[in-house]
C-alpha positions, 0 to 999 in steps of 0.5 A, a space after each residue: 500500499 505504501 508503494 502504491 501511495 508513493 507511486 501515485 505521489 510520484 506520478 502526480 509530481 511527474 505529471 505536474 512537472 511535465 505540464 509546467 515544463 511543456 507549458 513553459 517551453 511550448 506555449 509562449 507566456 507573453 503573447 499578450 505583450 505583442 499588440 497590434 496597436 503598438 506595431 502600428 504606432 511604431 511603424 507609422 513613426 519609423 516609416 514617416 517622411 521625418 526619416 527621409 527613407 533611412 538611406 545607409 551612410 546618411 544622416 537620416 540612417 543615423 537619425 533613425 538609429 538614435 530613435 531606435 536606441 531610445 526605443 530599446 532603452 524604454 523597452 528595457 533592453 540592455 545595450 550590446 553594442 560597442 562601449 556600453 552603447 546600443 551601437 556597432 559602427 562600421 564603415 561603408 566604402 564607396 566607389 563612384 564615377 567621377 564628374 570629370 569623366 568624359 565620353 566622346 563618340 566621333 566629334 561629339 562630347 556626350 553629357 554624363 548621365 543625360 546622353 550616356 550612362 556608365 554602367 560599370 564602375 571601373 577606371 578606363 581610358 579608351 580610344 577605339 574604333 566603333 563596330 556596330 553589330 545590330 542587335 547582337 545576334 550570335 551569327 553576327 557577333 561570331 563573324 565580327 572583328 571585335 578585338 580592340 573595338 568598341 562594340 555597339 549593340 542595339 538592345 533587345 529583350 530576346 532571351 530575357 525573362 521579364 516576369 520579375 519584380 522591378 524589371 525596369 531596374 534589371 533589364 539593362 543588366 540582363 541585356 549586358 549579360 548576354 554579351 559581356 563575357 564573350 566580348 571580354 574574352 574576345 578582346 573587345 575594348 568597350 561595349 556600347 549598348 543602345 536602348 530599345 523601348 524597354 531600355 528607355 523605360 529603364 534609364 531613369 530607374 537605373 540612373 540613381 544606382 549608377 550614379 551612387 556607384 558601388 558600396 561594401 565593407 572593409 575587405 569586400 570585393 567592391 572596395 576596389 574598382 571593378 576589373 572590366 572593360 567599360 560599358 556605356 548606354 546611349 539613347 536609341 535616338 543616338 544610334 547613328 553616332 555608332 553607325 557612322 563609318 569610321 566613328 571612334 570612341 574616346 573615353 576617360 572614366 575616373 573613379 572617386 572613393 568615399 567612406 561613410 559610417 553605417 551602424 547596427 543597433 543591438 540590444 538584449 533581454 537576458 535569459 532566466 537560466 544560469 547556464 543557458 542565458 550565456 547563449 543567444 537567440 538572434 532576431 534579425 532585421 534591417 532598419 535602412 531603406 532607399 532614401 530619396 530618389 526617383 519621384 513617382 508622381 510628386 513623392 520621392 521619399 522611399 519610406 520602406 514601410 513593409 521593407 523593412 519597418 514591419 520587421 523592425 517594429 516586430 523585433 521591438 514587440 518580440 523584445 517587449 514580450 521577452 522582457 515580460 517573461 524571459 526564456 532560458 536563453 537570452 534573446 539578442 536583437 540586431 537592427 542591421 544597417 546598410 542591407 539595401 547596399 548589399 547586406 553589409 550590416 549583417 555581413 559585418 555583424 556575422 564576422 564581428 559579433 558583439 557576443 561570442 560567436 559560439 553563443 549564438 544558437 540560431 538566427 531568425 531573420 525577417 524581411 517584409 512581413 506586412 502585405 499580400 494575402 492575409 493568410 499567405 507567408 513563406 519560410 525561406 531556408 526551409 528546403 534544400 539547398 537553402 535549409 541549413 538546420 532541420 531542427 530550427 525549421 521544424 520549430 518554425 513549422 510547429 510554431 506556425 501550426 500552433 499559432 498563426 497557421 499561415 499557408 506557406 509558399 514553397 516556390 520562392 525557396 527553390 533555387 530555380 525561382 527567378 527572384 532568388 529571394 533567399 539571397 537577398 536578405 540578412 539571414 544569408 551572411 549568417 547561414 554562410 558563416 555557419 549559424 542556423 538561420 531562417 528567413 520569415 517573409 510575406 514576399 514581394 508586391 508591386 509597391 516594393 522599392 517604390 515611394 508607395 510602400 507606405 505605412 497606410 498600406 500595411 495589413 496590421 492584423 497580418 503583421 501581428 500574426 507574423 510577429 507572433 510566429 517569429 516570437 513563438 519560434 524564438 521562444 522554442 529555441 530559447 527554451 529547448 535544452 538542445 541547440 539547433 544543429 547545422 546540417 552536415 555538408 550544408 552548401 548553397 548553390 551560389 
């Protein structure tokens, strides 16, 4: 009888302990701390004209960084930046075409950016005869003598898939890629491309990026001028310049170099477990956007409400939830700078973390989580070859099933998807560096990288559900005894 009583007592204690453990690890206790009203209020502030589009390397990015630091302090996050601050500064290296560059075809000096675009940021001094090869058909190119020549080609969409986002900003690059490698290998001195109708539509769209030049961090490939032959674009109305018998190209392209500060904002909520609190679940998003550029109608401020104010305010809401009830592991929050310049803030933090690298057990990144169908979303890094942690993916899938119940798209994570979306957000440098990493998103929409990406167009109910999903996933990671493992032999396709 005594053994029976003891067995009943032991069973009751075990059941209670299991229930408490199960409840603490599987059901996030502070979901109520994530409020739709807070998300909306914070997003309207962040994506306002006051911050002028938050372009990396500008005072506007630094201004919003100060705003974020105050938000983190008010929410109770501890600073994990440099020298006891929330800031980790890093230098942006920039190369751009200098204003004293010159392009002359025949006897006519062309006005830079108005009459001619310089498509490659590379120094050059060229004096070469022009050879016109119509639209660059393979048969015509194969028989043309291009060695030492400036090869002029009429652009055409043949062989190009234009069913992509922002095709106007990609078209000129797609046209160039059809010919560039072959002409370089055959010794061409320069490439001159002539716009067709689509090229004319692209001119003003690509102009800001070409004028801005290339950005990188210390040691990156863009910190030195590109090694290439020069590439120019002319308007279709100027095609006779390159058709004239005996036309010569004389061009001098000079490069100027700049250095600007950008910044990552970093804070943490300490975990409750004596040992596991030394480890971190890293929540990631970027705070920058595209600044002020080509106007659509009267609006030239690219406020980036969905891209990426949605994730920025979601991280703050998740931090408030962890503050209300910490997990066993600590929660680390990183608002990256200069994502739009090439994932530069995350590249910097992945290689220069402000906590021990081995203490980061997983990276939960988000980018654009507030638009499209209310019940649609995607988790990238969930299938091979992009999946680098099955255990982390399983936690995210379970969290979606337990809470937000989104219908998850699986096409955008495939290596064959035309957008290559997996390679365009801040989880990528972490995955390459060996951290388990996943990417939460609601995918692209027509307002992407336009001034129409405004706070008024966000689906705030959906944003809350996405925030809940990220929080639930992070809560699992923070409380499981075993940290997620990286897949053996993980290797991306590019």
